[in-house]
N, C-alpha and C positions, 0 to 999 in steps of 0.2 A: 219499516225499521222506526223503532222511538229512541232519541239518543239524550240522554239527560247529562247535561256539559258539567251539573255540579258534583255527582257522585260518582260521574265517568261511569256508566253505563249505558250499554246499547242494547233493547229489546229485539230480539232477530228471529225470522222463522227460521227453525232447524231443514225445511226445505231448501233454503236457498245454498248458492255454492261460495266458499272463501273468496271466490275472486269479486262474485257481487256483491257482498258484506264490504268487502274490505275498499271497494271502487266507491261505495254510498259513503264510507266514514272519511276517506280522504278528500272527499269532495266538502266534508264541513271540517276538516285538518285533525282528524284521527287516525289512528290505528287500533287493529286488535292485537298487533305485535308479532304474528306468528306466519312468518314468510314461508315457512316450511312446509306449510299445509299445501298440498296438490290441489291447485284451484281447479281443476274440473270433476272432482269428487264433491257429493253434496254432504253438508256439514252434520247430518243427520247420519251419515255411513260413518262418522270419526264417533260422534258419540253413540253409536251401538254396535262399535268395533266388537268383534270377538277376541277371545285370548287376552293379549295385554294390554287390552284398552286403546291403544292407539299408538301409528307406528312412526311420522315425520315427527311428531314431538312426543314427549316423556307423557306417562299417564299423570303423574303428579302436577305438569305442566296444564295438564288438560282441566283437571279438576278445580285448579288456582283461578284458572280462565274465566269457571262459571259463577256468576255470583249466586244464581239462581236458574231454576227451570221448572218451566210447567209440563207436569207428566200426564197424560191419559193412563189411567189404571187398567188393569185386565178387565176389571168389572166395570168399566165403563165411566167412573168417577174421574175427576179430575182434581190433582192436585200440584202446589208450587212448593219445592222446596228450596231451603234457605241456606246459605253459608254457617255452621254455627263456629263460634268464637273458640269456644275450647271443646277437647274430647269429653270433657266431663259434663258438658253442656248436654251431651246426648248423641246417639250415632249419626253420623255425616252421610246421609243417603244419597249422595250424589256417588260417593264410590260403590254403592250398590248399584246404581244406576248405568253410570258411565261404563260401558264394555260390556254390559248386560245380553245383548243383542235381542234388546227388547223383552226379554224373561220376565223383567217386573213391570214394565208399560213402556209406552212410546211416549218419548221425547219430543214435545209440539214445540216450544219455544223455550228462549235461552236468553239467560240477562247475561251477556258478556264484557268483561271487564274490559275497557280501553282506554287508551292514552293519547296526548296530543300526540302530532307529528313530529319525530325528531326534526332539531336545526339544521342537520347535515346529512344529506346519504351521498355515500362516494361507492363506486364499483368498478371493476376491471375486470378482462380476462386475459389470460396467458395461455400459450400453447408450451405445455412441458416435453423435452425432449425423449422422455421415457416415464412411464408412471411411478416408477418407484422414487423418483425423485420430486411427482407432486404429490406424492403420498406422505413422501419425510419431509416435504416442507410445511405440507398445512398440521401433519401433527406436530413439529414442534412449534409451530405458533401457536397450536393450543394449549400445549404442555406449558408454553412461556406466559399463558394468562393473556395472550392476544388473539380470540376468538371472532370471527368474522359473524356477522349478525345473520348470513346465510352463506352456503357454499353449494357451489356443483362442480363435480369431479367428474368426466366420462373420456372413457377411450375415444380414440377418433374413428371413425367408423368409413370412411373411405378407402381403408385398405385393410384386410381380416390380418395382415401380416405386420402392421404398422404397430408401434409402440407407443407412439406418441398420445398426449393426453392433453383435455382440455380444463382448465381450474378458471372458473368466476367464481367471485366472492363479491361482497357487499358488508360496507361497516355504516351504521347509522348512529346518531348521538348527539349531544353539544358540539357546535362547529369544532372546538379544538382539540378535544378529545378525540373524534372522528378522525380529522386528518393526520393526528400524528399516528393513531393504531393503522390506518390505511396506508402512509408513507412508512411505516415500518415492515409491515407485510409486502409491499411492494418491492423495499428493499430485499426481501429475504428470497424473493423471486427474479433478481438481477443475475445469478448463476443459472444456466441449465435450462431458462424458458428465454421465450420468445415473447412480446407483450403485441396483442391483437389490435389495430386500428380502434375497432368500435366495441365497448364490452355488450356481452350477453345482454339482450333487452333493449339497447340504446343505440339504434342504428345510425342516427346521428353524430356518434362517439361522444358523445358527452358522457363523463364520468357520473352526473347527477342522474338518480336512477328511484323510482317511487316503489319500493319492496322487492323480492325476490323474484324471477323469473318462473313460468310453470316446472315441473320437474320434468315433465315429460313431453316433447315433440310431437307435432301429428306424424302418425306412421299411416301407410298405403291405405286409402279409404277403403280398402277389397278386405283387408284384416281388421278387426275390431278387437279392442283390448277386451279379455276375459277375464283374467285375476292378475289382481297386484299384491307385489311380493314385498315384506319390509324385513330387513334382516342386521342384524346387529353382531358384528362382527370387532376383534381385535386387529388391530393397526397392521399388526404383523403379518394377518391373512388377506387384507383388504385388496392390495395388488393381484397376486394369484388367484383371487374368486373372481375379479373382475376382468380378467383375459380369459378364465375358463368360459364366464357368459359370453363373451364374443364370440368365442370359438365355435360356440353353440348356436350363437345366432346365426351362423353362417349357411347353417340347414336347416333351422326352424325359424320360427317367426316370435321373435324375445325382443321389447323392447331393450335398447342399450341401457345396462344397469348403471346407475347413478349414486355416488357418494353425494348425501344430499343434506347430512347433518353430521359434526364432528365434536365429539366430546375428549376427555381427556384420557382415558383409558381405551376408546374405541370409536369405532365411526357404523354411521346409518347408512344402509344401503337399499336402494330401492330399484325394483324394476317390473315389467307387464309383459306378460305371456298373452299372444295375439292369437286368433282365431285360425287354426289349419284346416276347419272342416270337419274334426273329431272329437268329439269331445270327450272320450276317454284318453285321447291322447295330451290333451290339455291338463288333465288331472293328473296324469301319470309322471307329468313333466313337472309339475309344481311339486309332486312328492319328492323327484330325484333331486329338484334345487333344494328343498328342506333336507334332504339326506345328506349332502354334499354341506352345507351349512352345519348341521349337526357334527359331520366330520372334523371339519374346521374348527370346532370349538365355540361355533355360533349360535345365535337364535332366531328363531323364526318370531320378530314381534307383529305381524300384521298380514292376514291373508284374507285379501277382500274379492268377493264375485262380484266383479262389476257388469254382471248380466243379470243378476237378481234371480238365477234360475237353480242356483246350486244351493243345498242344504247341509251336505255334509263334509265341507272343506275342512272342518276342524280336525277330524280324521286324518287329512291328508298330511297334516305337522306332526313330527316323530313326537312320543311321550315325553314329558318335559313334566320334573316334579311341580316346579314353580309353578306352569302353568297350571296343571291337575288343581293343584290347592285352590288357584284362583278360582278355576269353573265351579269348583264345589262349594265355594262362597256365595258365586253370584247364580 
């Protein structure tokens, strides 16, 4: 990795994991600022992600993060793309390459836009008495322009009948602003929540936390993750969908559904399907979840094969006019 502190760019290998890149940057006092990336997925998987470019961050954020890319074209030649200052200066090839699943070429190297580490980082974890309280509190704070830098909302998996939820969140920025936003969010959790002694990722109980925790915790070593799904749902449908995923996980191997990013009108949910020994079953389950998403008015933004053995995953997603237009372009 090469870090240019003047232009605030870091040249990285796309075969690295975001966790390794972020760790190296933080030792030098920098960050690339996207804590919602799954730390165990290779960066190249995000760059080549099928359908809508990326799941844990929006396509626009991902394109804006890439100052330039080194591409190995299908004919074997290499070429470097750069960010165009205006659309009149010519087409921005980053939009063509990102999310293209390698159709136009293989992305080998990336110049990431970085920024200095924030002055302050605060995090906390609360247990909500019921899921609706957690979802509604998060929605109100986001719509009142107090969104956290990262968020993790999951149903507790200790009891299939339990409706308690774990809400972890973090803020970062200038010391005064970060403390004010953090205290305001904590005040909103004063009713209907119980604060845990140690925030997620802070075993010593400290509120100082470097970045977001991983999206997924370790599952049973006898069952490996096969498919990861990212879903965008309206706030009204989040609680019911998360409950349905928890019910299904009682009899099949599904990683608990995680609300991983909050927007003004919708939220991003992520889940993983784990191996049960039957290949067709995994694909059928992914198809059913995609259909449930469509029924709830949501959209599948990400469908990643974590094994590298499947080539027909895009056929699992219900037909979506927007996705089809993007596929025709790339």
